[in-house]
Kinemage of the C-alpha trace (Angstrom):
@kinemage 1
@onewidth
@group {chain A} dominant
@subgroup {mainchain}
@vectorlist {calphas} color= white
{ca met a 1} P 85.531 144.340 -114.850
{ca leu a 2} L 85.769 140.899 -116.770
{ca ser a 3} L 88.807 138.858 -116.155
{ca arg a 4} L 90.137 136.226 -118.472
{ca ala a 5} L 92.018 132.882 -117.503
{ca tyr a 6} L 94.931 132.311 -119.639
{ca tyr a 7} L 96.440 128.819 -119.094
{ca asn a 8} L 96.090 128.091 -115.071
{ca glu a 9} L 96.399 131.615 -114.225
{ca arg a 10} L 93.438 133.154 -112.463
{ca ser a 11} L 92.815 136.655 -111.246
{ca pro a 12} L 91.519 136.824 -107.670
{ca glu a 13} L 87.701 137.189 -107.259
{ca thr a 14} L 87.304 141.095 -106.084
{ca phe a 15} L 83.921 140.683 -104.621
{ca asp a 16} L 81.988 138.925 -101.862
{ca pro a 17} L 79.463 136.291 -103.017
{ca leu a 18} L 75.857 137.371 -102.639
{ca val a 19} L 74.896 134.184 -100.549
{ca ala a 20} L 77.016 131.302 -99.008
{ca val a 21} L 77.137 128.065 -101.063
{ca asp a 22} L 77.352 124.626 -99.592
{ca glu a 23} L 79.030 122.802 -102.080
{ca lys a 24} L 78.981 119.484 -100.444
{ca his a 25} L 75.024 119.401 -100.520
{ca ile a 26} L 74.886 120.627 -103.869
{ca ala a 27} L 77.277 117.718 -104.941
{ca glu a 28} L 75.170 115.321 -102.766
{ca leu a 29} L 71.999 116.429 -104.524
{ca ala a 30} L 73.697 115.989 -107.903
{ca gln a 31} L 74.816 112.173 -107.056
{ca glu a 32} L 71.388 111.352 -105.683
{ca ala a 33} L 70.053 112.551 -109.045
{ca val a 34} L 72.257 110.960 -111.113
{ca glu a 35} L 71.613 107.681 -109.126
{ca gln a 36} L 67.661 108.206 -109.601
{ca glu a 37} L 68.147 108.748 -113.218
{ca thr a 38} L 70.319 105.397 -113.701
{ca gly a 39} L 68.149 103.355 -111.493
{ca lys a 40} L 71.038 102.568 -109.152
{ca arg a 41} L 69.251 104.368 -106.091
{ca glu a 42} L 67.096 102.435 -104.055
{ca thr a 43} L 63.468 103.434 -103.293
{ca ser a 44} L 62.549 103.451 -99.648
{ca ala a 45} L 59.492 101.745 -100.307
{ca val a 46} L 56.896 100.247 -103.036
{ca lys a 47} L 53.507 100.622 -103.401
{ca leu a 48} L 51.705 97.739 -104.926
{ca val a 49} L 48.473 99.191 -106.979
{ca thr a 50} L 45.871 96.745 -108.460
{ca ile a 51} L 44.968 98.395 -111.812
{ca ala a 52} L 42.773 95.636 -113.601
{ca arg a 53} L 41.769 92.168 -113.777
{ca ala a 54} L 43.972 90.172 -116.134
{ca asp a 55} L 41.393 89.184 -118.432
{ca glu a 56} L 40.391 92.457 -119.017
{ca ile a 57} L 43.541 93.036 -121.097
{ca pro a 58} L 43.639 90.449 -123.628
{ca asp a 59} L 47.136 89.749 -124.929
{ca gly a 60} L 47.895 92.071 -127.565
{ca glu a 61} L 46.088 94.918 -126.070
{ca arg a 62} L 46.845 97.825 -123.597
{ca lys a 63} L 45.170 99.917 -120.976
{ca leu a 64} L 46.099 103.529 -119.937
{ca val a 65} L 45.850 104.159 -115.916
{ca asn a 66} L 46.404 107.018 -113.658
{ca val a 67} L 48.575 106.531 -110.602
{ca asp a 68} L 49.333 109.361 -108.268
{ca gly a 69} L 49.031 111.647 -111.087
{ca ile a 70} L 51.232 109.774 -113.421
{ca ser a 71} L 49.712 108.483 -116.815
{ca ile a 72} L 51.030 104.782 -117.372
{ca gly a 73} L 50.372 102.648 -120.310
{ca ile a 74} L 49.970 98.840 -119.233
{ca phe a 75} L 50.944 96.054 -122.080
{ca his a 76} L 49.908 92.666 -122.338
{ca his a 77} L 52.310 91.452 -124.915
{ca asn a 78} L 53.314 88.410 -126.293
{ca gly a 79} L 52.288 86.626 -122.761
{ca asn a 80} L 54.262 89.071 -120.918
{ca trp a 81} L 53.325 92.323 -119.060
{ca tyr a 82} L 55.020 95.829 -119.247
{ca ala a 83} L 54.312 99.266 -117.910
{ca leu a 84} L 55.898 102.562 -119.422
{ca arg a 85} L 55.265 106.057 -118.242
{ca asn a 86} L 52.695 107.508 -120.996
{ca ser a 87} L 54.912 110.424 -121.999
{ca cys a 88} L 57.418 110.693 -124.915
{ca leu a 89} L 60.789 111.899 -124.242
{ca his a 90} L 60.463 114.157 -127.234
{ca arg a 91} L 57.622 116.723 -126.631
{ca gly a 92} L 55.634 114.654 -123.862
{ca gly a 93} L 53.355 113.267 -126.132
{ca pro a 94} L 50.989 110.204 -125.328
{ca val a 95} L 53.521 107.379 -126.510
{ca cys a 96} L 51.461 104.701 -124.944
{ca thr a 97} L 48.487 105.386 -127.193
{ca gly a 98} L 51.018 104.874 -130.436
{ca thr a 99} L 51.099 101.888 -132.579
{ca leu a 100} L 52.604 98.624 -131.400
{ca ala a 101} L 54.617 96.785 -134.203
{ca gly a 102} L 56.430 93.824 -132.949
{ca asp a 103} L 58.075 95.316 -129.873
{ca val a 104} L 58.260 98.771 -131.204
{ca leu a 105} L 56.059 101.359 -129.548
{ca gln a 106} L 55.606 104.415 -131.807
{ca cys a 107} L 54.742 107.813 -130.501
{ca pro a 108} L 51.971 109.237 -132.413
{ca trp a 109} L 52.807 112.888 -132.245
{ca his a 110} L 56.579 112.864 -133.952
{ca gly a 111} L 57.330 108.961 -134.657
{ca phe a 112} L 60.066 108.352 -131.845
{ca gln a 113} L 60.312 104.598 -131.311
{ca tyr a 114} L 60.547 102.799 -128.215
{ca asp a 115} L 60.888 99.016 -127.119
{ca val a 116} L 57.844 98.187 -125.331
{ca arg a 117} L 59.953 95.474 -123.161
{ca asp a 118} L 62.138 98.005 -121.373
{ca gly a 119} L 61.040 101.512 -122.675
{ca his a 120} L 64.746 102.221 -124.322
{ca leu a 121} L 64.586 104.879 -127.329
{ca leu a 122} L 65.804 102.724 -130.149
{ca thr a 123} L 67.896 105.580 -131.771
{ca asp a 124} L 69.473 106.105 -128.328
{ca pro a 125} L 69.377 103.016 -125.839
{ca lys a 126} L 70.761 105.144 -122.998
{ca ser a 127} L 67.501 107.207 -123.253
{ca his a 128} L 64.450 105.159 -121.918
{ca leu a 129} L 60.805 105.987 -120.826
{ca asp a 130} L 60.151 105.206 -116.989
{ca ser a 131} L 59.118 101.825 -116.789
{ca phe a 132} L 57.415 100.002 -113.866
{ca his a 133} L 57.273 96.328 -112.637
{ca val a 134} L 54.083 94.325 -113.556
{ca ser a 135} L 52.909 91.209 -112.006
{ca val a 136} L 49.842 89.276 -111.874
{ca glu a 137} L 48.181 87.684 -108.690
{ca asn a 138} L 44.982 85.696 -108.559
{ca gly a 139} L 43.878 87.443 -111.456
{ca glu a 140} L 44.797 90.663 -110.638
{ca val a 141} L 47.296 93.149 -112.555
{ca lys a 142} L 49.417 94.606 -110.108
{ca leu a 143} L 51.743 97.550 -110.943
{ca glu a 144} L 54.559 98.335 -108.585
{ca met a 145} L 55.060 102.405 -107.809
{ca pro a 146} L 58.212 103.408 -106.159
{ca gln a 147} L 57.805 105.668 -103.103
{ca phe a 148} L 60.336 108.131 -102.587
């Protein structure tokens, strides 16, 4: 039998739950997910991965790499280095293979546009591609991969 809640009144549940639910644990998992998604969660370690020699990727060019099963686009753009996850937020298309005009990276599948400098979606700046820190040391391009 279904019951309806009118205003603040609720009918008492007349059945026993199928399983016990640890609501505290669920709340902790939800908080961790929010912190990880918003970038407020500190990772326990960072793995530094050498991906190329700096002279292999001239300014204005990019290189796709696969690190730990994750496809990442490395961009040498206007003298700076950027790294974005190669998966469009719309349908998972290979966004890092799209056209780059100015600072705008456009997914080749459906035209979603991102700022290559930080990966934010131009139509919704709160949405963004995963980005990774890139550095150049002794002529080698290095990518910082978080370890959870």
